[in-house]
NUBARO-23332 format. One record per residue (C-alpha): residue in one letter; residue number from 0; z, y, x. Coordinates in nm, 4 decimals. Each point is the difference from the previous one (the first is absolute). Example, Ala and Ser with C-alpha at 12.3 -4.5 7.8 and 13.67 -1.06 7.14 Angstrom:
<rs>
   code   pos          w          v          u
      A     0     0.7800    -0.4500     1.2300
      S     1    -0.0660     0.3440     0.1370
</rs>
This chain:
<rs>
   code   pos          w          v          u
      X     0    12.6322    10.7397    17.4934
      X     1     0.2303    -0.1505    -0.2600
      X     2     0.0675     0.1388    -0.3396
      X     3     0.3383    -0.0139    -0.1581
      X     4     0.0355    -0.1866    -0.3264
      X     5     0.0422     0.2067    -0.3117
      X     6     0.3502     0.0668    -0.1018
      X     7     0.1129    -0.0943    -0.3487
      X     8     0.0264     0.3690    -0.0865
      X     9    -0.3830     0.0315    -0.0034
      X    10    -0.0293    -0.2554    -0.2780
      X    11     0.2346     0.2022    -0.2201
      X    12    -0.2175     0.3108     0.0161
      X    13    -0.3304    -0.1670    -0.0878
      X    14    -0.0763    -0.1403    -0.3441
      X    15    -0.0979    -0.3654    -0.0166
      X    16    -0.3339     0.0711    -0.1712
      X    17    -0.2336     0.2874     0.0566
      X    18    -0.2595     0.1614    -0.2171
      X    19    -0.3067     0.2093     0.0655
      X    20    -0.2069     0.2346    -0.2122
      X    21    -0.3329    -0.1057    -0.1378
      X    22    -0.2804     0.1741    -0.1849
      X    23    -0.0453    -0.2953    -0.2348
      X    24     0.0904     0.0597    -0.3620
      X    25    -0.0219    -0.3601    -0.1137
      X    26    -0.0512    -0.3522     0.1315
      X    27    -0.2123    -0.2167    -0.2301
      X    28    -0.0054    -0.3797     0.0364
      X    29    -0.3097    -0.1779    -0.1356
      X    30    -0.0207    -0.3763    -0.0584
      X    31    -0.2982    -0.1215     0.2001
      X    32    -0.0144    -0.3255    -0.1975
      X    33    -0.0488     0.1921    -0.3258
      X    34    -0.2728     0.2152     0.1554
      X    35    -0.1782    -0.3090     0.1284
      X    36     0.0307    -0.1701    -0.3389
      X    37    -0.1644     0.3046    -0.1633
      X    38    -0.2929    -0.0258     0.2413
      X    39     0.0780     0.3264     0.1756
      X    40    -0.0874     0.0362     0.3630
      X    41     0.2917     0.0324     0.2396
      X    42     0.1485     0.3487    -0.0015
      X    43    -0.1875     0.1026    -0.3169
      X    44     0.3249     0.0868    -0.1769
      X    45     0.1136     0.1834     0.3111
      X    46    -0.3177     0.2085     0.0014
      X    47     0.0347     0.0699    -0.3731
      X    48     0.3583     0.1261     0.0314
      X    49    -0.0672     0.1977     0.3188
      X    50    -0.2955     0.1709    -0.1681
      X    51     0.2128     0.0830    -0.3023
      X    52     0.2783     0.1377     0.2182
      X    53    -0.2407     0.2323     0.1781
      X    54    -0.1631     0.1192    -0.3227
      X    55     0.3293     0.0549    -0.1846
      X    56     0.0791     0.3629    -0.0758
      X    57     0.2688     0.1426     0.2225
      X    58     0.3386     0.0682    -0.1473
      X    59     0.1777     0.3041     0.1323
      X    60     0.3206    -0.1983     0.0510
      X    61    -0.1399    -0.3373     0.1029
      X    62    -0.2982     0.1114     0.2039
      X    63    -0.2717    -0.2496     0.0794
      X    64     0.0785    -0.3640    -0.0683
      X    65    -0.0201    -0.2059     0.3166
      X    66     0.0067    -0.3687    -0.0816
      X    67     0.0552    -0.2972     0.2260
      X    68    -0.1715    -0.2964    -0.1635
      X    69     0.1018    -0.3414     0.1304
      X    70    -0.1503    -0.3330    -0.1007
      X    71     0.2465    -0.2846    -0.0349
      X    72     0.0231    -0.3511    -0.1312
      X    73     0.1021    -0.0894    -0.3532
      X    74     0.2281     0.2504    -0.1745
      X    75     0.1034    -0.2388    -0.2754
      X    76    -0.2029     0.0453    -0.3182
      X    77    -0.3499    -0.1398     0.0155
      X    78    -0.1965     0.1804    -0.2726
      X    79    -0.3392    -0.1301    -0.1042
      X    80    -0.1801     0.3352    -0.0223
      X    81     0.2145     0.2409     0.2024
      X    82     0.1344     0.0662     0.3476
      X    83     0.3720    -0.0017     0.0775
      X    84     0.1043     0.3215     0.1741
      X    85     0.3496     0.1190     0.0927
      X    86     0.1559     0.3218     0.1259
      X    87     0.3482     0.0714     0.1241
      X    88     0.1005     0.1458    -0.3369
      X    89    -0.1429    -0.2911    -0.1974
      X    90     0.1714    -0.2553     0.2222
      X    91     0.3299     0.1879    -0.0325
      X    92    -0.0267    -0.0341    -0.3758
      X    93    -0.1017    -0.3675     0.0280
      X    94    -0.3581     0.0538    -0.1162
      X    95    -0.3488    -0.0721     0.1321
      X    96    -0.2896     0.2106    -0.1293
      X    97    -0.3038    -0.1897    -0.1300
      X    98    -0.3080     0.2057     0.0847
      X    99    -0.3349    -0.0330    -0.1745
      X   100    -0.2632    -0.0587     0.2716
      X   101    -0.2624     0.1953    -0.1977
      X   102     0.2169     0.3119    -0.0331
      X   103    -0.1247     0.3274     0.1428
      X   104     0.1717     0.1519     0.3034
      X   105     0.2037     0.2528    -0.2000
      X   106     0.1121    -0.2589    -0.2563
      X   107     0.0936    -0.2481     0.2719
      X   108     0.2078     0.2574     0.1862
      X   109     0.1734     0.1122    -0.3200
      X   110     0.0868    -0.3606    -0.0896
      X   111     0.1355    -0.0768     0.3464
      X   112     0.1992     0.3188     0.0477
      X   113     0.1312     0.0265    -0.3581
      X   114     0.3787     0.0058    -0.0047
      X   115     0.1399    -0.3407    -0.0813
      X   116     0.2463    -0.0288    -0.2872
      X   117     0.3580    -0.0304     0.1225
      X   118     0.1398    -0.3463     0.0357
      X   119     0.2591    -0.0904    -0.2572
      X   120     0.3299    -0.1040     0.1507
      X   121     0.0694    -0.3656    -0.0534
      X   122     0.3233    -0.0817    -0.1773
      X   123     0.2715    -0.1517     0.2085
      X   124     0.1528    -0.3171    -0.1379
      X   125     0.2368    -0.0731     0.2833
      X   126     0.3454    -0.1539    -0.0462
      X   127     0.1756     0.3350     0.0489
      X   128    -0.1976     0.1876    -0.2640
      X   129     0.1817     0.0825    -0.3208
      X   130    -0.1974    -0.0002    -0.3225
      X   131     0.0095     0.3305    -0.1839
      X   132     0.1048    -0.0028    -0.3631
      X   133    -0.2678     0.1368    -0.2311
      X   134     0.0806     0.1157    -0.3505
      X   135    -0.2099    -0.1324    -0.2840
      X   136    -0.1537     0.3381    -0.0825
      X   137    -0.1097     0.0549     0.3606
      X   138    -0.3420    -0.1236     0.1033
      X   139    -0.0318    -0.2413     0.2923
      X   140    -0.0848     0.1554     0.3376
      X   141    -0.3671     0.0637     0.0731
      X   142    -0.1606    -0.2284     0.2515
</rs>
């Protein structure tokens, strides 16, 4: 029994990428090198954040927080007395959260899931950019 090859019309109807629903509310990436440097056993930070997520009070809108905690290699900063942790929101704003290893579960979860400040747009100094004239009584733009 032979199957016929797909016609090119099938490719037009399907999107190139697909997505699926998940019950996870956040993915948290933990630097395993930082945890090891602090003398924590493997998965200690994972257990701390999972415990905090289960104990957190339920929001009516958000529901229960279901976290996926992933250990990775170096995230960049190597703090002496902290653990580098990142979430999707913190990475989108170009930040890595430095977590105190002695923090309680509620404090650790609040520090990790706190909204990151928005990233300031970088000025463009390309060859096609015109410089705006600023009057003397006008203050320079905020950075």
